[in-house]
C-alpha positions as CSV (number, residue, x, y, z in Angstrom):
1,M,-16.6,8.6,4.2
2,N,-13.2,7.5,3.9
3,I,-12.5,6.6,7.3
4,C,-8.6,5.6,6.9
5,L,-7.7,7.9,3.8
6,N,-8.7,11.0,5.4
7,S,-6.0,11.2,7.5
8,I,-3.2,10.7,5.1
9,N,-2.2,14.1,4.7
10,E,-2.0,14.7,8.1
11,I,1.5,15.9,9.5
12,D,1.0,15.6,13.1
13,R,0.6,11.8,13.4
14,N,0.9,11.5,17.0
15,I,-1.6,14.4,17.8
16,D,0.4,15.9,20.4
17,G,0.3,19.6,18.7
18,R,4.0,19.6,17.4
19,I,5.8,18.2,14.4
20,T,8.4,15.7,16.0
21,I,10.7,13.1,15.2
22,S,8.2,10.3,16.0
23,D,5.8,12.0,13.6
24,I,8.1,10.4,10.7
25,W,7.6,6.9,11.8
26,G,3.6,7.7,11.8
27,T,4.0,9.0,8.3
28,I,6.0,6.0,7.0
29,K,3.4,3.5,8.6
30,A,0.5,5.7,6.9
31,Y,1.8,5.3,3.2
32,T,2.9,1.5,3.9
33,N,-0.7,1.0,5.0
34,L,-2.2,2.6,2.0
35,P,-3.0,-0.6,0.2
36,V,-5.2,-2.0,3.0
37,E,-6.5,1.1,3.9
38,I,-8.1,1.6,0.5
39,I,-9.4,-1.8,0.8
40,I,-11.0,-0.9,4.3
41,D,-12.5,2.3,2.4
42,L,-14.0,0.4,-0.3
43,L,-15.8,-2.2,2.1
44,E,-16.9,0.6,4.2
45,E,-20.8,0.2,5.2
46,T,-20.7,-3.5,3.6
47,E,-21.5,-6.7,5.2
48,V,-17.8,-7.8,5.0
49,Y,-17.1,-4.5,6.8
50,Y,-19.4,-5.3,9.8
51,F,-18.6,-8.8,10.0
52,F,-14.8,-8.3,10.5
53,E,-15.7,-5.3,13.1
54,L,-13.3,-3.0,10.8
55,G,-13.1,0.8,12.0
56,K,-11.0,3.5,12.4
57,T,-8.6,1.5,14.8
58,S,-8.2,-0.9,11.9
59,C,-6.4,1.5,9.7
60,T,-3.5,1.5,12.2
61,S,-3.1,-1.9,13.4
62,N,-0.1,-3.8,13.0
63,Q,-2.0,-6.4,11.2
64,T,-3.0,-3.8,8.8
65,F,0.7,-3.1,8.6
66,M,2.0,-6.8,8.1
67,L,-0.7,-7.1,5.4
68,S,0.2,-3.9,3.6
69,I,3.7,-5.1,3.5
70,L,2.7,-8.1,1.9
71,I,0.6,-6.3,-0.5
72,W,3.7,-4.1,-1.7
73,G,5.9,-7.3,-1.9
74,L,3.4,-8.9,-4.2
75,I,2.9,-5.6,-6.3
76,L,6.9,-5.4,-6.4
77,Y,7.1,-9.0,-7.6
78,A,4.6,-8.6,-10.2
79,L,6.5,-5.6,-11.5
80,I,9.7,-7.5,-11.6
81,I,8.0,-10.4,-13.5
82,W,6.9,-7.9,-16.0
83,F,9.8,-6.1,-16.5
84,D,11.4,-9.2,-17.2
85,D,9.3,-10.3,-19.6
86,K,9.6,-6.8,-21.5
87,S,13.2,-7.3,-21.3
88,K,13.2,-10.7,-22.7
89,E,10.9,-9.7,-25.6
90,E,13.3,-6.6,-26.4
91,Y,16.3,-8.9,-26.2
92,A,14.5,-11.5,-28.7
93,E,13.5,-8.5,-31.1
94,K,17.3,-7.3,-31.1
95,K,18.5,-10.6,-31.7
96,K,16.2,-11.1,-34.5
97,K,17.1,-7.9,-36.1
98,M,20.8,-8.7,-35.8
99,G,20.3,-12.1,-37.8
100,Y,20.7,-14.7,-35.0
């Protein structure tokens, strides 16, 4: 069914029949909303979906955009922590090899 992800590959975002500069913001917003859109699509036809009254308009709302920004921030934070741990391990390994 994928109510949100069906429109991810559409180029004409404002559905005016032309590719215009305003479609750029729509495309950025569509890819920014991706984490929440995936969650909405996974919840489709569940009790949670009906309780929160989710639907096609939920995919493009400002609340979805802000929640997605938060999720992207958490993903970025997790990646930074992971890479930091990896670099500390590599540093300790190199230090050990050099005899320090």
